N, C-alpha and C positions, 0 to 999 in steps of 0.2 A: 356404497356411500362415499368411499374414498375417491372414486372417479368423479362423482358429483361435486365433491368439495374442491377438487383440482380444477374442474371446469369453471366453478364459481370464481376461484382465484384468478383464472385466466381472464374472465370477463371483467372482474374488478380492476385488474392490473391494466388492461387495455383502456378502460374508461379513465383511469387515473392518469395514464401516460398521455392521453389526448389533451389533458388540461394542465400539463406542467412542462417546464423546460426540460430538455434532455441533457444528459451528461452526468459525469460523476457528481455525487452529492457534496455540497459544502456545509450541510447540516451535520450535527453529531451522528456518529455511526450507530443509530438506534435501530433495533429490529422491531418491526410492527407485525402483530398477528393479524390474520385476515378476518377475524371475527367469527370463528367457528362457534358451534353451539355452546361449548364449554371453553371460554377464553383461557388460553395458557395451557390447555391440556396437551401434553406431549404425544407424539405419534405412538401407536400401539407397539408394545415391546416385541421386537422381532425374535424369531426362534434362535438366531445366532447373535451373540453379543459383539459389540465392536471390539476387535482384538487389541491387546496392548502393543505398544511400540517396542520393537526389539532391534538390537544392533546386528550387523552382519557376522556370520561365522564362516571362516575359511573362504573368503572371496577369491576368485581366480582371475579377475580382470587386472590387467597391467596398465595403470594410468601413467600417462606421460604429459609433460607440459605442452599445451597448445594455445597459450595465451595470445601470441602474436597472430597466429593463423585465425583464431576466433575473432579477434578484433577486426581483422581485415575482412572477414566474411560479414560481420555485422555492419561495418561502414559507419557512416555518421547519420544521425547522432548515435554515439556509442554508449558504452556502459562505464560506470565509475572505475577508476584505477584500483580501487580497493578490492575489487572482485578478481579472483584468479581462476583460470580455467585449465583443467586437465582432460585428456581424451583417451579413449580406449576403443578397441574393436571387439564386437560381439559376434560370435559365429552361431548361426541358426540354420536348421535344415530348410531347403527350398520348399519341399513338400508340394511340388506341382501335382495337379490331378494326373493320376496314372503313372507317376514317377516313383521310383523305389527308394526315395529319401536319401539318394547318394549325394546329390548336389547340395551346396550350402550357399547362404548369403552372408556377407560380412557387413555388419551395421556399425555406424559410428555413434558412439555415446560420449557425452560431455558431462563433466562434474563441476559444479560451482557451489560454494558454500562450505562451511566447516562443520556443519552438524553431523552427528554420528549416524543418523538414520537416513538411508537413501529414499528419496521421493522421486519417482520416475515421472517425467513430463512428456506428454504426447500431444502433438498439435494437429490441426487440420492437414490433410494430405495436400491441399492446394495452398496452404499458407506457408509461413516461414518454416524451414526445417526445424525439427524438434530441438536440435542443439542450439540453434540461434534463438529460438523462442524461449528456451530455458534461460539463456544468458540475459535476454531482455527482461524476462519475468523476475529474475533475481534482483534486478535493479529497482523493481517497483514494490516488492513485498516487504512487510514489516521485519525488523531485525529478528523477531522471535522465530520466524520461519527458518532462517539460515543458521540460527543457533541450535535448533533442534534437527533440521534436515539439511542434507546435501541434495540439491536438485540434480537429477540425472536426466538430461535431455537426450532423446533418442531420435536420430533421423530414421523414419520409417523406411521399410524396404522400398526401393525405387525412388526415394527422395534425397535431397541434399547430397551428402557424400556416402550414402549407403547404396552403392550400385545404381546411380540415378538412371531413370528411364529417359532416353534421348532418341526417340525413334520417329518423331513427327517432323517432316520437312519444314523449314522456316516459313515458307510462303503459305503452307497449309495451316500452321498455327494461326496466322492472321485470319484466314478464311473461317476458321472454327469459331471466332468470336466477333464476326463482322455482320451479324444479322441486323438489318435496319430496324430501329425501334418502332417505326411508324408504318412501314409498308413492305409488301412483298412476302414471298413464302420462304421456306427454309431449305429450298432445293440446293442452293450454293453451299450451305453449311453441311447438308447431307452428302453432297459430292466430295467436299473436303474430308468428311469423316470416313468415307470409303477409302480415299487415298491414304489417310492416316492409318486406318485399320490394316490395309494391305502392307504398308511399310513396317508397321509394328509387328505384324505376324512374322515377317521375314527376319527382322532384327532381334526380336525377343525370344522366338521359338518357344521352348517349354516354359519360359518365365512369364509369358504373356498372361496366362490364366492363373498364375500363382501370386498375383498382386491384388490382394483383397484384405478386408478388415479382419476376417477370421484367421488368416495366416499371420497377419500382423500381431494378433492377440497371442498366437503361439510364439512369436519372436519375443514378446514381453516375458513369457514364462522362461525362455532361455536366458534372458537378461536377469530375471529374478534369481535363477540358480547361480549364475556367474557372479552376481552381487553377494552371494552367500546369505540370502534372505529366505526365511520360511514362508513369508507372505509378501505380496506386492503392495506397497503403498504408492499411490499414483494420483496425478492430476491430469485430466484430459480436457482439451478444448475442441469444440465443434465435433467433426467426425473423428478426432482423436478420442473423444468421449465414447464414440461408437465402438472403437477398438477396445476400450476398457469395459464397456457393457458386455461385449462378446467374450472378453477374458473372464468375466464373472460367470458366464454361462459355461465356458469350457473348464474353468478351474475354480469353482466356488470355494473349495477348501484352502486355496492359496490367496484369497482376497484379503488384503489388510484394510487400510483406511483409504478410501477413494472419493475424489471429488470430480464430478462430471460437469464441466462448465459449458452448458449448451449442448444438447444431444439431438442429432438428426432424427426426424420422424422415421420410425421403423416400418411404416406401412409399405406393403408390397407394390402398390400402384404408384409408380414413380411420377406419373403425370399429376396425380392429385397432390403428392408430396411437394412437387415443384410449384404448383399453384399457390400453396401456402407460403413457400419461400418468396415468391414474387409479391405476395401480399405483405410479408414482413419487410421486404425491400421498400415498398411504397410507404409503409408506416415509418421506416427509418428515415426516408427522405423528408417526411413531414416533421420529424424530430430535428433533422438537420436544418430545415428551414426555420424552425422556431429558435434553434440555437443561433443561427445566422442573424435573425432579427434581434435577438437579445444582445448580441455583440455589435449590432449596427454594422455588419460587414458590408464590403463594397459590392457584393454580388446582387443585393436586392432580393427579388423573388426567385428562388432557385428553380422552381418548375418552369417559369417563363424563360429564365436564362438558358435552361437546358433545351427547351423547345427551339429557342432562337439559335442555339449553338448547333444542334443537329441539322436544322435547315441550312445554316451557313456551311457546314461541312458537306452536306449533301450536294450543294452547288459546286463547291471547289474543295476537294479533299487534299489537304497538305500532306507532307510526308515527315516521318520522324527523322532523327539524325542518322538512323540506320537505313533510311530509304523505304520504310514501311508506310503504306497508305494509312492515314489516320482519318477514317470516315466516321459517320455517325454511330455505327455499331461498335467500333473499337472505343470511341469516346465514351459511350454509355457503359461499356464494360469497365472502363477505367473509373468512372464515377461509382459504379456499383462496388468495385473493389475498395474505393476510398471510404464509402459509407460504413464498411465493416470495421474500419480502423478509427475508432472514436477519438483517439488522441490526435489524429491528423485532420480533423474536420476543418480547423481554420486554414490549414494548408490546402485542403481540397477546395474550399470556397474561393481562395485566391487563385487557384489553378483554373477553375472554371471561368472566373472573370478574365484571367489572362488569355484563355483560349478564345473568348468572345472578342478580344481585342486583336486576335491574330497570332498570339504566341502560344503554341500548343505544348511547348517544352515542359512546363510544370505538370501538366495533366498526363503527359506520357509516362512520368515516373510511376504512376499508379498501375500502369499496365506493363511496364518493362519486365517485371519478374515472370510474366507469361510469354511475352514475345521474344525476349532475349535469352539465348542459350549458350553458356560457356561451360568449360570444365569446372571452374570454381563456383559458378552460379547457374546450375541447370535450370531450364524452363520448368515452371511448376505445372504447366498444362498437360504435358505428356503423361505424367504419372497420375494426375487427376482423372483424365479420361480413362486410363487403364483401371484404376482402383474402383471408380464409381460404376463403370460398366460391368466389372466383374462382381460387384456387390449387388447388381440388379438383374432381374429377369425380364424387365419391361423392354420391349422392342416395338416401335410403332412404324407403320407404313408411311409413305410420303403423304398420302391423303389424310391419314390420322394426324400427322404432324401439322399439316396445314390447318386442320380444325382446331388443334390445341393452341397454336400460335395466334390464330384469329381471336379465339376466346380470351386468351391471356392479354393480348394487346388491348382489347376492349376494356377489360377490368383494371389492368395495370399499365397505363400508357407509357410510363417511363421504362419499366423494367420487365414487362411481360415477355418481350422477345429475347432479352438478355438471358433470362432464366430458361425460357422454353428451348433455346438452342441446345441446351445440355441434353435434351432428349434425342436430338439429331446425332450428337456425338456417338451414342451407343448403337445407332441403327445398324451399322455393318459389323459391330463387334461380336465375337463369339458369344452365344447365349449361355449363360450359366447353367450347367447341368446338375450341379449339386443343389440340394434344397437350401433355401434361405434359413439361416440359424434363427432360433427364437430370440425375441428381444430381451427376455429376462428369464431367470430360473431361480428356484428356491435353493437354500443352502448357503447363501452369501450373507455377510454381516450388513448392517446399514450402509447404504451408499448415498452420498449427498449429491443431489442433482440441482444445479442452478439454471434458471431460465431468465431471459431478458425480454421485457415487454415489446420492444421494437428491435428485432434482430434480423438483418438481411440474409443471414446464412443458415442459422438454426432458429427459426421462429419459435416464439413461446408455445404456440399450440402444438408444434411437433415435439418439443422437449417435454411438455406436459404429457402428451400421449405416450412417449417413450417411458417416462417415469411410471405411468399407470400400468405398464406391462412388466415392470421390475418389482417383484414382491417386497423388496426391502428398501426401496428408494424413499428418500425424504427430500422434499423440494423446498427451495427458496426462490422467490421471483424478485428480480430487480426491476423496478418500474422506470428504468432508464432506457437508453438506446445505444446500439452498436453491437458488435459481435463479441460475446463473452463479458462476464461481469467481475471475475476475480482479477484484482488489480485495478479495475475501473471504478467499482462501487466500494467505498470504505466499509459499508454495512456487510456486503457479501464477503468481502475479503476477511473481515474480522470473524464472521461466522465460519468461513473455511479454515481460518487459523485455529479457532476454538475446536473445530471438529478434528482436524489433523493433529494438532499439537496436544490439546487437552482431552480429546476424546469426548467432547460435549456434542450430543446429537440435537440439532435444533428441532423445534416443533414443525411438523409437516404442514406445509402451506404457508410458511412465513413470508411476509412481504418486506422488501427493503425499499425505502423511498428513492426517488430519482435525484 
């Protein structure tokens, strides 16, 4: 019955999203129920109650001022001067397969806010490092959050300044994201993946297969202990939510109050999962187009503009300021990245228009975090490949890849190839020998799962399916667009605040307006 209810919510939300403008709501932050059989009936009482908030006891982390360094990492636009940042190092066992737990990883944690209760923040492995994301998130949350909680951002293993993975040669990074959106096979991407895999195997050694969500969940428990907390209170975004869901499987008795803001589909068939991701990207493009039309932006018809832009770049591919070829595949990867960042949509529209006029500079900023690799700002692609491939057992042959990309191009002309190339990344990577962990387990208190109707990274259908496999999950769906809803939707943000701060569990299947 619960699965049917959630599927109905998904269909209603998709239908509603198709008929309204995307973006954060300007209406009052009212929560609307989805019209279940008994309106307003709360979710069934779970076997474990939502635990009370407690303060740390005997924490061992040594926090030191890192305000200047953090602001330099964030860049512009920055965060208010009223926020202050301190940092600490967390030590956790490497726990590589077959390794005797002698080696350790040192992870960077950042604290912002004056609240007495730590709330750990975990971001997408391919997004901003958790420390940077927590700093930005703090600037968008209501004051009640930071009066009750101190946000603890954690750079996941291999990301940011937590032993960043930097093993893919620069020219290979380009080739990994350069699949033409309209033509050709994925052979060049697969060749690049082989070279990347070979180099990473040499440089990472035992670390290569120890970069996954399951072990990141173990890192969170080490952080919990060093924070002096009996339970982990946390907020995850995207596949950061996946880490939290696996934490609940590994350590159900240590779960505090958790919000999972968009959860990846836990299905074992990665090709089917990515098909839904491509569909989510196309839906987000539709929402972006509606937003563009409502603002009367200079771009006009985004789909027509993107088609014209890729044709233009296919004829003569310019180079970025670093001398990297900016062809149609890289351009569409940049657009895909921009669609996930709802607050940057006006900037994205202007960047596409500028590229059509011959100035690719603004559009390259959306792909710079992937192509550029420095000590202070490591490329996000290397660790994304490592983590996602270690999290998956799916490996496709070249012929199978060709069939997949052909089908996805036909269904999703703008983003089918952009998403399908991720399957090629894992082709040469070592196949996971450990069984995939379950998506959910009993014994945890209620966990709040939020989904977004048009999400190009964690589509609603995947988040709903993930919640269905978590026995204590309670879902809220935002009928807007972009990646993640906490901080973007006033309605979802208020529900998350009520859940985390006040311990109020919303009705399962609640809808929030766009």
